[in-house]
C-alpha positions as semicolon CSV with decimal commas, in nm:
position;residue;x (nm);y (nm);z (nm)
1;M;5,886;-12,707;6,446
2;N;5,581;-12,834;6,276
3;T;5,351;-12,551;6,153
4;N;5,013;-12,748;6,170
5;A;4,760;-12,569;6,343
6;V;4,679;-12,761;6,617
7;T;4,290;-12,765;6,747
8;K;4,084;-12,812;7,079
9;D;3,904;-13,123;6,909
10;Q;4,244;-13,272;6,863
11;V;4,356;-13,181;7,241
12;Y;4,007;-13,310;7,365
13;E;4,067;-13,650;7,154
14;A;4,411;-13,703;7,301
15;L;4,293;-13,631;7,645
16;R;4,030;-13,930;7,579
17;K;4,320;-14,164;7,600
18;C;4,413;-14,045;7,956
19;F;4,268;-14,229;8,243
20;D;4,280;-14,185;8,645
21;P;4,443;-14,518;8,692
22;E;4,167;-14,591;8,976
23;I;3,881;-14,548;8,783
24;P;3,797;-14,714;8,417
25;V;3,687;-14,393;8,260
26;D;3,891;-14,107;8,093
27;I;3,961;-13,779;8,220
28;V;3,753;-13,567;7,998
29;S;3,433;-13,796;8,034
30;L;3,497;-13,779;8,426
31;G;3,471;-13,418;8,381
32;L;3,824;-13,343;8,511
33;V;3,930;-13,110;8,215
34;Y;3,834;-12,744;8,297
35;G;3,997;-12,580;7,981
36;I;4,255;-12,583;7,715
37;T;4,428;-12,283;7,595
38;I;4,633;-12,323;7,261
39;V;4,914;-12,040;7,162
40;D;5,103;-12,144;6,849
41;D;5,274;-12,492;6,928
42;W;5,178;-12,475;7,282
43;V;4,891;-12,616;7,486
44;G;4,799;-12,550;7,824
45;V;4,552;-12,801;8,000
46;K;4,362;-12,665;8,323
47;M;4,202;-12,967;8,486
48;T;4,178;-13,082;8,843
49;L;4,149;-13,449;9,007
50;T;3,889;-13,641;9,184
51;T;4,029;-13,541;9,520
52;P;4,318;-13,309;9,625
53;G;4,504;-13,554;9,792
54;C;4,522;-13,776;9,468
55;G;4,839;-13,992;9,475
56;M;4,806;-14,047;9,097
57;A;4,822;-13,666;9,046
58;D;5,196;-13,673;8,892
59;Q;5,112;-14,009;8,671
60;I;4,787;-13,834;8,523
61;A;4,971;-13,502;8,461
62;Q;5,258;-13,661;8,288
63;N;5,032;-13,898;8,071
64;V;4,836;-13,576;7,966
65;K;5,161;-13,422;7,863
66;Q;5,279;-13,701;7,667
67;R;4,939;-13,748;7,506
68;V;4,907;-13,391;7,408
69;R;5,290;-13,375;7,298
70;E;5,202;-13,668;7,041
71;I;4,959;-13,445;6,829
72;P;5,119;-13,314;6,525
73;G;5,220;-12,971;6,544
74;V;5,241;-12,943;6,946
75;G;5,568;-12,847;7,065
76;D;5,506;-12,840;7,457
77;C;5,225;-12,882;7,687
78;D;5,172;-12,778;8,050
79;V;4,905;-12,923;8,291
80;R;4,776;-12,690;8,552
81;L;4,614;-12,852;8,836
82;V;4,291;-12,654;8,975
83;W;4,082;-12,702;9,277
84;N;3,822;-12,446;9,216
85;P;3,564;-12,536;9,158
86;P;3,574;-12,838;9,310
87;W;3,509;-13,156;9,116
88;S;3,215;-13,329;9,201
89;A;3,054;-13,649;9,059
90;S;2,776;-13,428;8,867
91;R;3,083;-13,349;8,609
92;I;3,073;-13,713;8,503
93;S;2,908;-13,766;8,160
94;P;2,593;-13,954;8,121
95;E;2,797;-14,239;7,921
96;A;3,051;-14,249;8,187
97;R;2,775;-14,277;8,472
98;A;2,606;-14,577;8,280
99;K;2,957;-14,733;8,243
100;L;3,064;-14,682;8,662
101;G;2,703;-14,782;8,746
102;L;2,598;-14,446;8,865
């Protein structure tokens, strides 16, 4: 087991490499990440999707787990999908809004 202390900044950096396959913007910039919990070498990511019926839910969650597990010091990662509060386009960062032409 790697004893490096994992930081939220490292997790957010990893999550910026995760994309909704249907939208060319990372999940952090889309406002899909609601929270990160770190306990020792375990990381929990609480997030939502743009719609509850998103057909890419499993793929996105697996990508999140894979990226977070690549961080030195992370032993395991769990992703919890939540629907409250509901996601809305108002959560998109200004930079991502510009990229998407919103």
